[in-house]
C-alpha positions in Angstrom: 142.5 -5.5 85.4 139.3 -5.9 87.3 139.0 -4.5 90.8 136.8 -5.7 93.6 135.8 -4.3 97.0 135.5 -6.2 100.3 134.0 -4.8 103.5 134.3 -6.2 107.0 131.7 -4.6 109.4 132.4 -5.4 113.0 131.1 -4.0 116.3 134.3 -2.0 116.9 135.7 -1.3 113.4 134.6 -1.2 109.8 137.3 -2.0 107.2 137.4 -2.1 103.4 139.8 -3.5 100.9 140.3 -3.2 97.2 141.9 -6.1 95.4 142.1 -8.1 92.2 140.7 -11.4 90.9 143.5 -13.3 92.7 142.3 -12.0 96.1 145.4 -9.9 96.5 144.7 -6.7 98.5 146.0 -3.5 97.0 144.7 -0.9 99.5 142.7 -0.8 102.7 140.9 1.7 104.9 139.5 1.6 108.4 137.2 3.6 110.7 135.5 3.1 114.1 132.0 1.6 113.8 129.5 4.2 115.0 127.3 3.1 117.9 124.4 5.0 116.4 122.3 6.9 116.8 120.7 5.2 113.7 121.6 2.4 111.3 122.1 5.2 108.7 125.2 6.3 110.6 126.7 2.8 110.3 125.8 2.7 106.6 127.5 6.0 106.1 130.7 4.8 107.8 130.7 1.7 105.5 130.4 3.9 102.4 133.1 6.3 103.6 135.5 3.5 104.2 134.8 1.8 100.9 135.3 5.2 99.2 138.6 5.7 101.1 139.9 2.3 100.1 139.1 3.0 96.4 140.9 6.3 96.7 144.0 4.6 98.3 144.0 2.1 95.4 143.5 4.8 92.8 140.4 3.1 91.6 137.2 4.9 90.6 134.4 3.4 92.7 132.2 3.1 89.7 134.8 0.9 87.9 134.6 -1.8 90.6 133.3 -5.1 89.2 131.9 -6.6 92.4 131.7 -6.3 96.2 131.5 -8.6 99.2 130.4 -7.7 102.7 131.2 -9.6 105.9 129.1 -8.4 108.8 128.3 -9.0 112.4 124.7 -9.3 113.5 121.6 -11.0 112.3 121.3 -10.6 108.5 118.2 -10.1 106.3 119.2 -11.0 102.8 115.9 -10.0 101.3 116.6 -6.4 102.0 120.4 -6.7 102.1 120.8 -5.4 105.6 121.8 -6.2 109.2 118.4 -6.7 110.8 119.8 -6.5 114.4 123.2 -5.9 115.8 123.4 -6.8 119.5 126.9 -5.4 119.8 125.9 -1.9 118.6 123.1 0.3 120.1 120.0 -1.8 120.3 117.9 1.1 118.9 119.9 1.8 115.7 117.4 -0.2 113.6 118.4 -2.0 110.4 121.7 -1.3 108.8 121.3 -1.1 105.1 124.4 -2.5 103.2 123.7 -4.0 99.8 121.6 -1.2 98.3 123.8 1.7 99.3 127.0 -0.1 98.3 125.5 -1.1 94.9 124.6 2.6 94.4 128.1 3.8 95.4 129.8 1.3 93.1 127.3 1.6 90.3 126.6 -2.2 90.5 123.5 -4.3 90.3 122.4 -5.5 93.7 123.2 -9.1 92.9 126.9 -8.1 92.3 127.1 -7.3 96.1 127.3 -10.4 98.3 126.4 -10.1 102.0 127.4 -12.8 104.4 128.2 -13.2 108.1 131.7 -12.4 109.3 132.3 -16.0 110.3 131.1 -17.3 106.9 133.4 -14.8 105.2 136.2 -16.0 107.5 135.7 -19.5 106.2 135.8 -18.4 102.6 138.9 -16.3 103.2 140.8 -19.1 105.0 139.9 -21.6 102.3 140.6 -19.2 99.4 144.1 -18.2 100.6 145.3 -21.1 102.9 143.3 -24.3 102.1 142.2 -24.1 98.5 142.1 -27.8 98.0 140.0 -28.6 101.1 136.3 -29.3 100.3 135.1 -29.5 104.0 136.4 -26.8 106.3 135.1 -25.1 109.5 136.4 -21.7 110.5 135.7 -21.2 114.2 136.2 -17.8 115.8 136.8 -17.5 119.5 136.8 -13.8 120.1 134.4 -11.4 121.8 131.8 -14.0 120.8 132.0 -17.5 119.3 130.8 -18.4 115.8 131.5 -20.6 112.9 131.6 -20.5 109.1 131.4 -23.8 107.2 132.5 -25.0 103.8 130.7 -28.2 103.0 131.5 -30.2 99.9 133.2 -27.2 98.5 130.2 -24.9 99.0 129.8 -22.1 101.6 127.0 -23.1 104.0 124.9 -20.0 104.5 121.6 -21.2 106.0 118.4 -19.1 106.0 119.3 -15.4 105.4 123.0 -16.4 105.8 122.6 -16.8 109.5 124.1 -20.3 109.9 127.0 -20.8 112.2 125.7 -19.4 115.5 127.5 -22.2 117.3 128.3 -20.0 120.3 124.7 -20.7 121.4 125.2 -24.5 121.6 124.4 -25.5 125.2 127.6 -27.0 126.6 126.8 -26.6 130.3 123.2 -27.7 130.9 123.5 -26.8 134.6 123.4 -23.2 133.4 125.8 -21.5 135.8 126.4 -18.7 133.3 123.8 -16.7 131.3 124.6 -15.9 127.7 124.1 -12.4 126.3 121.1 -13.7 124.4 119.5 -14.3 127.8 119.7 -18.1 127.9 121.8 -20.2 130.2 124.6 -22.6 129.6 125.7 -21.5 126.1 129.3 -22.0 125.0 129.7 -18.2 124.4 128.7 -17.5 128.0 131.8 -19.3 129.3 134.5 -19.2 126.7 134.2 -16.0 124.6 136.6 -13.1 125.2 133.7 -11.1 126.7 132.7 -13.8 129.1 135.9 -15.4 130.4 136.2 -12.6 132.9 132.6 -13.1 134.1 133.2 -16.8 134.4 136.4 -16.2 136.4 134.6 -13.9 138.8 131.8 -16.4 139.3 134.3 -19.2 140.1 136.2 -16.9 142.5 133.0 -15.9 144.3 132.3 -19.6 144.9 135.8 -20.3 146.1 137.8 -17.2 147.0 141.5 -17.8 146.9 144.6 -15.7 146.7 145.4 -14.9 143.1 147.5 -12.4 141.1 144.7 -12.3 138.6 143.2 -8.8 138.9 139.6 -10.0 139.5 138.5 -6.8 141.3 139.9 -4.4 138.7 137.3 -2.5 136.7 139.2 -3.2 133.5 139.7 -6.9 134.2 139.5 -8.9 130.9 140.2 -12.2 129.3 143.8 -11.2 128.5 144.5 -10.9 132.3 143.5 -14.5 132.8 145.6 -15.8 129.9 148.6 -13.7 130.9 148.7 -15.6 134.2 148.6 -19.1 132.7 151.2 -21.3 134.2 152.1 -18.9 137.0 148.9 -18.6 139.0 146.9 -21.5 140.3 143.5 -19.8 140.1 144.2 -18.7 136.4 145.1 -22.3 135.6 141.9 -23.5 137.2 139.8 -21.1 135.2 141.6 -22.0 132.0 141.2 -25.7 132.7 137.4 -25.2 132.9 137.4 -23.1 129.8 139.5 -25.6 127.9 137.2 -28.5 128.8 134.2 -26.5 127.7 135.9 -25.5 124.5 136.7 -29.1 123.7 133.0 -30.0 124.3 131.9 -27.2 121.9 134.4 -28.0 119.2 133.5 -31.7 119.4 129.9 -30.8 118.7 130.9 -28.7 115.7 133.1 -31.4 114.3 130.3 -34.0 114.8 127.9 -31.7 113.0 130.0 -30.9 109.9 132.8 -33.5 109.7 135.5 -31.1 108.4 138.8 -32.1 107.0 140.3 -28.9 108.5 139.2 -27.0 111.6 140.6 -23.4 111.5 140.7 -21.6 114.8 140.6 -17.8 114.6 139.5 -14.8 116.6 141.6 -12.8 119.1 141.3 -15.3 122.0 142.6 -18.2 119.9 145.2 -16.3 117.8 146.7 -14.5 120.8 146.9 -17.6 123.0 147.6 -20.6 120.8 149.4 -22.5 123.5 146.6 -22.2 126.0 143.6 -22.4 123.6 144.6 -24.1 120.3 147.1 -26.7 121.5 144.8 -28.2 124.3 142.0 -28.5 121.8 144.3 -30.3 119.4 145.5 -32.7 122.1 142.1 -33.5 123.7 139.7 -33.5 120.7 140.5 -37.0 119.4 139.2 -38.6 122.6 135.9 -36.9 122.2 135.1 -37.8 118.6 133.2 -40.6 116.9 134.1 -39.1 113.4 137.5 -38.6 111.9 139.8 -36.1 113.6 140.3 -33.0 111.5 143.5 -31.1 111.1 143.3 -28.3 113.7 145.0 -25.2 112.3 145.5 -21.7 113.6 144.0 -19.1 111.2 146.7 -18.1 108.8 145.0 -14.8 108.0 144.5 -13.8 111.6 142.3 -10.7 112.0 142.1 -10.4 108.2 140.2 -13.6 107.6 136.8 -11.9 107.3 138.1 -9.0 105.2 139.9 -11.3 102.8 136.8 -13.5 102.6 134.6 -10.5 101.8 136.9 -9.6 99.0 136.9 -13.3 97.8 133.1 -13.3 97.9 133.1 -10.3 95.5 134.9 -12.4 92.9 132.2 -14.2 90.8 133.7 -17.7 90.8 134.6 -17.7 94.6 130.9 -18.5 95.5 128.4 -20.3 93.3 125.3 -18.4 92.3 
């Protein structure tokens, strides 16, 4: 039996899985993603987690037949690295992934596939939940917003596998909120898990009203807003604005890629299907000039990128 390794490198955690040709996971390992002080520290964490997953599966790392890596950040495929990772220390420098993993697993570099976490999420959801769908978009609404696309049966990678940064679509030209990239009016600036609290505070400053939403608390986050849905008028006003902007952004994505299935993942979507997914499903048809896709909640949940990374390691899961 051939074994494969998948790695999911996120800003908070790095995970690894060992599985077989069917994509079934036999063992996993996890660790916190180091914030620095260098990219080498992050690389070391990736190697340690991959080694731990192999040990848990009772597999010699040098017997692994292939590896896939799903990563946050801006990728550089020429060197097999994360070129920049805005959610980790800005000064860590490049995070080498392909070369070190190939050395650990005694593989040729071309047996290690590096893709963005959202692209891996699309591969994972299609591989496990929608194998007969040729056109699929996996949209994650989490700390950020991004997309992975399967077009005509092929993963759409773009230059250096950096396609899918749909969170930087301008959905509010008036530019009330500034995105983490420094530009105004981007989708992510309003509707991501990191920015819903900022948007709520901005709305409250404009029109202070009594609310049970803990606006002033230091730990105020998106979950606090969603927890008050249906019971607090201010929370409902915030979420109505967020929903309208989400529908605008999703419509732009559907117009761009015309998917048969739109899979919604990420913590904000999967933790709040009634207030995030259902309104998109109801309102989207009225915004489209192309066919309405099936709108589905991610079946793999938080494991979509990890499962996709493992699938990317299997030779026939992605064309050469």
